C-alpha positions as CSV (number, residue, x, y, z in Angstrom):
1,V,-7.2,-46.1,-31.8
2,V,-8.5,-43.0,-33.6
3,C,-10.5,-41.9,-30.5
4,I,-7.4,-42.3,-28.3
5,A,-5.3,-40.3,-30.7
6,L,-7.9,-37.5,-30.8
7,G,-8.2,-37.5,-27.1
8,A,-4.4,-37.2,-26.7
9,H,-4.3,-34.4,-29.2
10,G,-7.1,-32.5,-27.5
11,Q,-5.3,-32.7,-24.1
12,T,-2.0,-31.5,-25.7
13,R,-3.7,-28.2,-26.7
14,H,-4.6,-27.5,-23.0
15,V,-1.3,-28.6,-21.4
16,F,0.2,-25.8,-19.2
17,Q,3.1,-24.4,-21.1
18,P,6.1,-22.3,-19.9
19,Q,4.7,-19.2,-21.8
20,H,1.5,-19.5,-19.7
21,V,3.4,-18.5,-16.6
22,A,3.7,-15.0,-17.9
23,K,-0.1,-14.7,-18.2
24,L,-1.0,-15.9,-14.7
25,R,-3.3,-13.7,-12.7
26,Y,-3.8,-14.0,-9.0
27,V,-5.3,-12.3,-6.0
28,A,-2.5,-10.4,-4.1
29,D,-4.4,-8.9,-1.2
30,L,-8.0,-8.7,0.1
31,E,-10.0,-6.8,2.8
32,I,-13.6,-7.7,4.0
33,S,-16.0,-4.8,4.4
34,P,-17.2,-4.0,8.0
35,D,-20.7,-5.4,7.2
36,G,-19.3,-8.5,5.6
37,Q,-21.2,-7.9,2.4
38,H,-18.2,-7.1,0.1
39,V,-14.6,-8.0,-0.3
40,A,-12.1,-5.6,-1.9
41,Y,-9.2,-7.4,-3.5
42,L,-6.1,-6.7,-5.6
43,L,-5.7,-8.6,-8.8
44,S,-2.2,-9.0,-10.1
45,V,-2.3,-8.6,-13.9
46,P,1.0,-9.4,-15.8
47,R,2.2,-7.2,-18.6
48,K,1.9,-8.6,-22.1
49,P,5.2,-10.2,-23.2
50,L,6.8,-8.5,-26.2
51,E,4.1,-5.8,-26.2
52,D,4.2,-3.8,-23.0
53,E,7.2,-2.1,-21.5
54,D,9.2,-4.3,-19.1
55,G,8.1,-4.1,-15.5
56,A,6.3,-5.8,-12.7
57,A,2.7,-6.9,-13.0
58,W,-0.1,-4.3,-12.6
59,S,-2.2,-4.3,-9.5
60,E,-5.9,-3.6,-10.0
61,L,-8.6,-3.0,-7.4
62,H,-11.8,-5.1,-7.7
63,V,-14.8,-5.7,-5.3
64,V,-16.8,-8.9,-5.1
65,D,-20.2,-9.2,-3.2
66,R,-21.7,-12.2,-1.4
67,A,-23.3,-13.4,-4.7
68,S,-19.9,-13.7,-6.2
69,R,-20.4,-10.7,-8.5
70,S,-17.1,-9.0,-9.0
71,R,-16.8,-5.4,-10.2
72,P,-13.6,-3.7,-11.4
73,F,-13.0,-0.4,-9.6
74,V,-9.5,0.7,-10.5
75,T,-7.9,-1.1,-13.5
76,G,-5.5,-0.7,-16.3
77,S,-1.9,0.5,-16.0
78,V,-2.1,1.0,-12.3
79,N,-0.4,-0.2,-9.1
80,V,-2.9,-0.2,-6.3
81,G,-1.8,-1.1,-2.8
82,S,-3.0,-1.5,0.8
83,P,-6.8,-1.5,0.2
84,Q,-8.6,-0.6,3.4
85,W,-12.3,0.0,4.2
86,M,-13.6,3.1,5.9
87,P,-15.0,1.9,9.3
88,N,-18.6,2.6,8.1
89,G,-18.0,0.7,4.8
90,S,-18.8,3.8,2.7
91,A,-15.6,3.8,0.8
92,I,-12.3,2.1,0.1
93,L,-8.9,3.8,0.8
94,Y,-5.9,2.7,-1.1
95,L,-2.3,3.6,-2.1
96,A,-1.4,4.5,-5.7
97,K,0.6,6.8,-7.8
98,R,-1.8,8.3,-10.3
99,N,-2.0,11.2,-12.7
100,D,0.6,13.8,-11.7
101,D,1.7,12.0,-8.5
102,K,5.5,11.7,-8.1
103,S,5.1,9.2,-5.3
104,P,2.4,6.9,-3.8
105,A,-0.5,8.8,-2.2
106,I,-3.7,7.8,-0.3
107,Y,-6.9,7.8,-2.3
108,R,-10.5,7.4,-1.3
109,L,-13.1,5.7,-3.6
110,P,-16.8,5.5,-2.7
111,I,-18.2,2.0,-2.8
112,D,-21.4,3.2,-4.5
113,G,-19.6,4.8,-7.4
114,G,-17.7,8.0,-8.2
115,E,-14.2,9.1,-8.9
116,S,-11.1,8.4,-6.7
117,Q,-10.2,11.4,-4.6
118,R,-6.6,12.0,-3.4
119,L,-6.6,12.5,0.4
120,V,-3.0,12.5,1.5
121,S,0.3,12.9,-0.3
122,H,3.8,13.3,0.9
123,P,7.0,14.3,-1.0
124,A,8.8,11.1,0.0
125,G,5.7,8.9,-0.7
126,V,3.3,7.1,1.7
127,S,4.5,3.5,2.4
128,K,1.7,2.4,4.8
129,F,-1.4,3.9,6.4
130,V,-4.2,3.0,8.8
131,V,-7.5,4.7,9.6
132,S,-8.6,5.3,13.2
133,H,-11.7,3.2,14.4
134,D,-13.9,6.3,14.4
135,G,-12.9,7.1,10.8
136,M,-11.7,10.6,11.7
137,R,-7.9,10.3,11.5
138,I,-5.2,8.7,9.4
139,A,-1.8,7.6,10.6
140,F,0.8,6.9,7.9
141,L,4.4,6.1,7.4
142,A,6.7,8.1,5.1
143,K,10.4,8.7,5.1
144,Q,11.9,11.9,6.4
145,E,12.4,14.3,3.5
146,A,15.9,14.7,2.0
147,D,17.6,18.0,2.8
148,A,17.9,20.8,0.2
149,D,21.6,20.0,-0.6
150,K,20.8,16.4,-1.3
151,K,17.8,17.3,-3.5
152,S,20.0,19.7,-5.4
153,L,22.6,17.1,-6.0
154,E,20.0,14.6,-7.2
155,E,18.6,17.1,-9.7
156,K,22.2,17.4,-11.1
157,G,22.4,13.6,-11.6
158,F,24.0,12.5,-8.4
159,N,21.2,10.0,-7.7
160,Q,23.2,6.8,-7.2
161,E,22.0,4.5,-4.4
162,I,24.6,3.0,-2.0
163,Y,23.3,0.1,0.0
164,E,22.4,1.1,3.5
165,E,24.1,4.5,3.3
166,D,22.4,7.9,3.3
167,L,19.3,6.2,4.7
168,R,16.5,8.4,6.0
169,P,14.4,7.3,8.9
170,T,10.7,6.5,8.4
171,K,8.4,8.8,10.5
172,V,4.8,8.4,11.7
173,W,2.6,11.2,10.4
174,L,-0.9,12.1,11.5
175,T,-3.7,13.9,9.6
176,D,-7.5,14.1,9.5
177,I,-9.6,12.0,7.2
178,T,-10.4,15.0,4.9
179,G,-6.8,15.4,3.9
180,K,-7.1,19.2,4.4
181,E,-5.0,19.2,7.5
182,D,-1.2,19.4,7.0
183,P,0.3,16.1,8.2
184,K,2.3,16.3,11.4
185,A,5.2,14.0,12.2
186,L,5.5,12.4,15.6
187,D,8.9,12.9,17.3
188,L,9.6,9.3,18.1
189,P,13.0,7.6,18.5
190,G,14.3,5.5,15.6
191,S,12.7,4.5,12.3
192,A,9.0,3.3,12.1
193,V,8.3,-0.1,10.6
194,N,4.6,-0.5,11.3
195,V,1.7,1.4,13.0
196,T,-1.8,0.6,14.1
197,W,-4.5,2.4,16.2
198,S,-5.8,1.4,19.6
199,P,-9.6,0.8,19.7
200,S,-10.1,4.0,21.7
201,G,-8.1,6.1,19.1
202,R,-6.1,7.7,21.9
203,E,-3.0,5.6,21.4
204,L,-0.9,4.2,18.5
205,A,1.1,1.0,18.6
206,V,4.3,1.7,16.6
207,V,7.0,-0.7,15.7
208,L,10.3,1.2,15.8
209,A,13.8,0.1,14.8
210,P,16.9,2.0,16.1
211,Q,17.9,2.8,12.6
212,P,16.5,2.1,9.1
213,L,19.0,-0.8,8.6
214,I,17.8,-4.3,7.7
215,D,19.6,-5.8,10.7
216,D,18.0,-3.3,13.0
217,V,14.6,-3.9,11.6
218,L,14.9,-7.7,11.9
219,M,16.6,-8.0,15.2
220,F,16.0,-4.8,17.3
221,S,12.5,-3.6,16.4
222,R,10.3,-3.0,19.4
223,I,6.6,-2.1,19.9
224,H,6.1,1.4,21.4
225,L,2.8,2.6,22.7
226,V,2.3,6.3,21.9
227,D,-0.1,8.8,23.4
228,V,-1.5,10.5,20.2
229,D,-2.4,13.8,21.7
230,A,0.8,14.2,23.7
231,G,2.9,12.7,20.9
232,R,5.1,10.7,23.3
233,V,6.0,7.1,24.1
234,T,4.2,5.8,27.2
235,Q,5.4,2.2,27.1
236,K,7.9,0.0,25.3
237,I,7.4,-3.7,24.8
């Protein structure tokens, strides 16, 4: 009887309790390197209850190799998103708002070590990006900038958000991989939802909705093939 009692007591100490939910960590996203030797993954790390400021879990960048050795790359009070390998596997690109960033920007981090380098930023913030297959160009999505009058009002405190009003369309922007070239927006109809490169790098497949409204995005989005150099739609699917 004593043994049974001790066993039950020992199990009680390891029973999953409601408070443990707030400490759960999990993998939120992952990307396999081009050579298959590494996996970059995002680790969701909850904030400490009653210690940290309220907010969503932090998102850290880690890399694990084929021997299951995992290394932390970007950790702490950070929110890393959209990890993506350079086509040659030399570095990882990711989205984050770091240091003096006012909105998410694209960063490059060498796989062999070194500091993260900010490649591309945008006043409205980068929401998604994709690297061309030759590793020379980046296409990214960012909202159209607010006009000067609206910015002036926001600075004076008129920053309320009204659901699906005063929405700005999301544009597709192009720049080179060095980040030294000023991003250029493509003149496409509607609001961009997603974008990807063709294998040749001469075209983009862009998902466009007529307007940046949730119903338009869910019901009326269509794929548009875009000639990159000409900046025009060649086919609509």
